N, C-alpha and C positions, 0 to 999 in steps of 0.2 A: 532862382528857387525852382522854377518849373523844369529847368535843365537837370538840376540835381535829382528831382523826383523821377524824371524819365530814366536817368542813368541807373538809379537804385532799382527801379522796376525791371529794367533790362538785365541787370545782374542777377536779380532774383529768378528771372525766367531761365537763365542760362545755367544756374546753380542747381544740381540735383538735390532733391529733398531727401533728408535723412530718413530712411524707413527701411523695413525688412522686406524680403521678396520671397515669392513662392517658387517651387520647383515642380513643373508639370512632367508627368510621366507619360510620354507619347509612344512608348514601345518598350519591349523587354530589354533591349540592349541599353546599358547605362549611357551610351552616346546619345540616346533619345530622351534623357532627362534634361529638361531645358529650364534655365533660369528666367524669371521675368524681370530681372534687373537689365532694363534696356540701355542704361548708361554704361554698364560693363560689357554687355554683349555687342552693343552698337547695333542691335536688330530691333525691329518692332515685334510686338507680341501677337501679331495676327497669325492665325493658324488655319490653313485650308485643309479639310478632311474630305477625302473622296472614297466612297465605298458604296456598293450596292445594298439592297435591302437585306438585313441579316448579317452584315459583314462585321458588325461590332462597333459601330460608330458611337453608340451610347455607352456600352459596357467597357470598350477599350480606350475611349477618349473622354467623353464628357463626364462620366461618372467618376473616374479617378481625378479629374480635374476639380470637380466640385469637392470631393473628399479632402483633397490636399490644399484647397484654398484657404490659407490662414491669414493672409495680408491683402488679399484681393477680394473685392466685393463682386460676387458672381450674380449674373442674370441669366435664367434658363427657362425654356419652355418644356413642359412635360405633357405627354399624352397618357402616361401610365400613372395613375393616382397612387397605387401602392409604393412604387419607387420614389415618387416625389415625397411622400409622407415619411418614408424611411430616411431619406437624406435630410429632410427638414427637422425631424426629431433629433437626429444625431447632431446636426450643426447647432440647434438650440441648447441641447443638454450638454454635449461635450465641448463645443467651441464657444458657447455663450454668444452666439450670433443672433442678431435681430433679423428673423426670416419673415418676410411678408409673402403670403400666398394670395395670388389673384385667381380665383377660381371662376372661370368663365362659364363652365358647363353646369356648375352647381353654386350659383351666386350666394345662397344661404350659408355656404360653408366657407366663403371668401373672407379674408381678413380686412379687405377693403375693395372698393370699386374703382373704376377708371373711367373718367368722362373726358373724351378727346377735346371737347369744346373748351373745358376749363384748363386745358393745357396750352391754349392759344394765347400768346403774349401780345400779339399785334395783328394788324390787317393781313400782313403777309402770311402769318401762321394760319389765319382763318381761311385765306384763299387756298393755301396748301391742304388744309383739311377737306374742304369741299372738293377739290380735285382728286384727293385720295379716295374719297367716297364714290364719286361718280366714274372716275376712270379706273380701269383695271391696272394700268401702269400710269400713275400720275406724272412720271418723268417725261413721257413722250405725248401725253394727252390722249385724245380719241383716236382709236384705230378703225373707226367706222368709215365707210366710204364718203358719207356726208357728216362731217364733225359738227355741223351747226347745232343738232339736237343735244349732243352731249355738252357742248360749250354753253348753250343757252340754259340747260338744266343746272350746270355748275354755277352760273350767274344768278339764277332764281334761288337756289340753295343758299348762296352766299347772302342774299338779301333777307332770307328768313333767319338766318343765324345772327346777322347784324341787328335785326329787328328785336329778336329775343334778348340779346345782350343789352341793347339800349333800353328796352321796355323794363327789364329787371334790374337796371343799374349795375350790370356786370355779374349778377348773382345767378342768372339762368344757366342751364346746362343743355346737353345734347338731348336729354329726355324732354325738355320743354319744346325744343325744336321739332321733335318726332310727334309730339301731342299737337303741335300746331299744324304739322304736315298732314296728320290724320284727318284733320277738319278742312284741309285745303282742297277746294274744288272750283274749277274755273266756271263762274256763272255770270257772264256779261250781261249788261242791260243797257238799253238806250232810252234816255228820257231827256226832258227839256233842260235839265240842270247839267247835262253832260257827265254825270256820274258813270263810271265804268262797271260798278258792281252794286248789288243790292247792299243796303246799309247794314244788314244783319249778318253778312258774311265775314269770314276771316279776311278775305282779300280787301273788302271795304274798310275794315278797321286798319289794316296795314297801310292802305293807300292814304287814309286820313292822317295817321300818326307817324309814319316813317319820316316824311319830311321834317317833322318837329322834333324827331329824336336824334337825327344824325345830319351832318353837313357833307357826308361822303358823297361826292358827286358821281363817282363810279357806281355805287350802290343805287343811288337815286335814279340814275340814267338807265340802269339795267331794268329797274322795276317799272319805270314809265314806259320803256320800250315793250316790256312783256304785257303790261296792261292794255296797250293799244294794238295787240296783235289780233288776228282773226281767230274766231273760236276754235276751229280745228287745229290751227297752229299751235295755240296755247295749250290745248289739251294734250298734243303730242309732247310738248316740253314738260308739262307735269308728269306725264307718263315716263318719260326718259329720266326724270328725277326720282320718281318713286321707286322704279325697279331696282336700281343699285342700293337705294336706301334700305328697302325691305329686305334685300338679300344679305346685307350686313348686319342690321340691327333686328335680329330675330327676338322672339319673346324672352329667352333666357338672358341675352345680352341687354335688353331693355331693363330687366330686373337688376342686372349687374351695374348698370349706369346709375340707379337710384340709390345705391349704398350710401349711407350717411357719411362714412368715413371714406375718403378719396385718396388714392395713391399720388404722391408728388415725387418728382425726380429728385428734389432736395434730400429725400431720405437716404439716398445713395452716397451722400457726402459724408455720412457718419461712418465711423470705423466699425468693422464687423457687421456688415449688413448684406443681406441677400434677398433677391427678388425671384420668386418662382411663379410661373404662369401655368395654370392647368387648363387644358382644353380637350375637346373631343378630337380624336384622330381622323374622324370621317366628316367633320362639319366644315364645309367651305366658309360659312360665315365666321366661325371661330378662327379659322386660319387668316381670313382678311382683317379681322379685328386685331388679332395679334400682330399682324404686319403693320397695321396703322399705329398700334401702341409702340412698336419697335422704332417706326420712322420718327415719331415725336420724341421718343426717349433719346435717341441719338442726338437730335437737334437740341433738346433741352440740356442734355449733358455738356454739349459744346458750349452753349451759352453760360452754363454754370461754371465751366472751367475758365472762360474768359473773364469772369468777375473775380477770380483769384489773383493775388499779387503776382504769382509766377506763371499765370496762364494755364495751370494744370489743376486737375481734381486733386483734392487733398489725399484721397485714397484711390488706388487703381481700380478700375471698373472693367470686368471681362464679360462681354455679352455673347452668349452662346447661342448661335442661330441655327436651329435644327430645321431640316428640310428647307434650306435657304433658297433653293431654286424653284420653289412652288409658287411664290407671289413676290413681286419686287418691292423692296424697301425704297421709299422715295429718296432720291439723290444719294444712294449708298455709294456708287462708284466715286463721287466726289468726296464724300466724307471720309472714306477709308484712307485716303491719301494723307490726311493730317490727324489721324487718330493718336499716333505715337506721342505727339507733342501735347496732346490734351490729357494724357495718362489714361486713355481708353484703349481697349483691345477687343477684338472679336475672334470667335472661333466659329468657322463656317463649316457646316456639315452638309455635304452634297452627295447625291447618288452618282452623278457623272458630270463631266465638263460640258457635255452637249445640253445638259439640263440648265446650266448656268448661262450658256450662250442663248438658249431659247428664251429665257426669262429677261435677260438684260441686254441682249444683242452682243455681237462679236467683240466690237471695240471695248465696250464696258466690261465684258467678261475677262478680257485680257488685263484691264486695269485693276480688277479685283485681285486676280491671280498674282499680278506683279507686286501688289502691296501686301502680300502674305509672305514674310520671310521664312516661314516653315510650312511644309506640306507633308501629309500623311496619306498614302495610297493603300487601301485596304482590299483592293480587288473589285472588279466590275466587269460586266459583260459589254460595256460601251467600248467600241472600237477607238473612237476619238480620244477617250481618256487613256486607254491602254497604249495608243501610239504616242501620246504626249509623255507619258511615263517612261515609255521605251527610250525615247530620245533624251529625256532628262537623266535617266539612269545609265544610258549607254549599254542597254540590255536587249537581247532579241525579243521581238514583239511576241512571239509565241511563248517565251518564258514569262512574260508579264501577263498575258491572257491566261495562262495555265498555272499561275502562281498558287501554291497550295493554300488552302483555307487556314486561317490563323497566322498568316505571315503578312508582312507589310514592307512598303518602301518609305523610308523617312528622309526628307530633304530639308536642309538648312542652308541659307545663303552663306557662302563663303567656305562650305565643307562639302566633301564627297558624300554621295547618297549612302544609306545604310539599309541593307536587306536584313530584317530581323523578324522575330515573332511579335505579335501584338501583345500589349500589356495584359497580363492576367489579373484582373481586378479581384477575382474570387479567391486568389491566393494572398491578396493584400492584407496585412494586418489591420489597417485602418477599415477596410471594408467588413472584416469580420467583427471588429469592434462596433461598427455602425449597426450591424444586425443585432447584437446583444443590447445596445443602448436603445435602439428603436423598439425592440420587443418590450423591454422594461417600461419605457414611457408609454407604449400602447396599452399596456396592462393597467398602468396608473390612470390613464385617460379613461379607460373602460370602467374602472372601479369608481372614478369620480362621477362618471355619467350615471352609473347605477345609483349612487348616493343621491345625486340631484333628482333623478326621476322618482326615488323613494320619497324624498322630501316633498316633492310636488305632489305626490299622491296623498301623503299624510296631510299636507295643507288643504288639499281638496276635501278630504274627508272631514277635517275639523270645520271647515266652512259649511259642509252638508249638515253636520251635527248642530252647529250653531243656528242654522236656518230652521232646522227641525225643532230645536228648543224654543226659538223665538216664536214659531207657529203655535206651539203648545201653550205658551204664555198668553198669546193673544186670544186664544179660544177660551182660556180660563177667565 
C-alpha cells in the first residue's frame, strides 16, 4: 500500500499540471516574446536583466511583465507609489486580481502588515531570522575582524525571541521582542543569593522564567553564558545587538509590524493573486526589511510547494527582485537552482554584474547567472558587464559599450542572441487600457472618500447638536 502511494505521488510530480501560461514581452522583436510554459520550452523562467540607472528596467521589463501576467501570481517591489497604484487598480478592476499592498513607508495605507517572527515555523527559521537581522550578509555571517560580538549578539537575540514566543504561547511577534529589547539593560548585582540581576529588571524576569518555559539547551546555555559575563563584555554584546536591530526596525516599520491583519505566504497559493511592496527608495531600513521579507517568502513558498501532491505550487509565482544587488537574500544562490521544479521563478534586475559579484561573491554570482535561462542587457557603463555580453554575443566590445539607448541584447539558452529595440510599453494597448482604468478607479475612490468625509462631518455635527440640546434640557 505504501509503495502504491509512493508511485502515485511520483507520477503526480512528473506529470505537468493542466494550466494556461503567460507570454512575457522582453523586447520589441517577436523572438523576445517568451512563454512561461517550462514543460514546452524545457527552460526555467528565471530572467536576469542588466541595465544601468535609467536604462528602462522598470518600463521595458517589469511593467510589461506585470500587465501581461494573467496566469502567474506576481510579487514586486515599488519605490514609485503612483505607478504601483496604477498597476494595482488595473489588475483589481480589469483582471479581477486579489492585490495585496504592503506599504512599509506609510503603514496606515497598507492592506496588511508583515511580522517576520510570525513567519518562523521552527527553531531553524528563528535562528535564520536572528542572523538576517544581526548580519549584513547572513549567508556568510560576520565580516568583522572579531566575529565574537556579532555571534554573541545573534545568540542573545535568539534567547529573547524564544522567551517571547514561549511566554505568549506562540502568539507574540517581533513588536513584542522590540519592546522587550527597549527595556533591556545590563544591570549585574552581587548578593549572597547569587542572583545575577536585580529582581525588578527584564533580565531578572527572563533568568527566572526562561528555564521553566523552554527545554532548548542551546538557548539556555547561551543565556547562562551571557548572564555570567563581565559587565563591560555584556554591555558590548547588547550594543552589538541593538545597533542592527535599531537600523532595521525604525518607527514606521514598527507601526507596520503591529497591523492587525498580517500577510501570509499561503495567500499566493490562490489563483489571481498579486503582492506589491511599497517602500522608500532612499531608506536603508526599508531595503533591509524588504530583503528579509523576500528571504522568508522564498523559503515559505518552497515549504508550501513540498506540501502539494506534485511538489509544485498550484499556481506559478514570479518574484521580481528590483535592485537585486544592493542587499543579499539569504541562501538565494542555493534556492535559485531548484525554483523551476517548485513552480517558482524570479526576475532579477541589476545595474551591473560587478554589483552582483560584490554582493554575493564571484562563485555565487556565477551560480545565479547560470540558473537564469534568459538574459536581457539594456546597456551599462560597467566594463565587466560589457565584456561578458561581448563574449556571449560574439560582438566587439566597443559596439556593446556604445550600444544606442533604447536597444538591447536578448539571450535565451539554446538560441542565438538577438539585438533588438527595447519593448515600448507606452505603445502597448494594455498599458493604455491601464491608464484609463486607473484614472476611472481613482476618480471613484476620490468621490467615495469625499462622501465618507462629508458623512463623518454630518455625524459630528449631529452629535454636537444632540449635546447642545441635552445641555438645554438639563438647564431647564
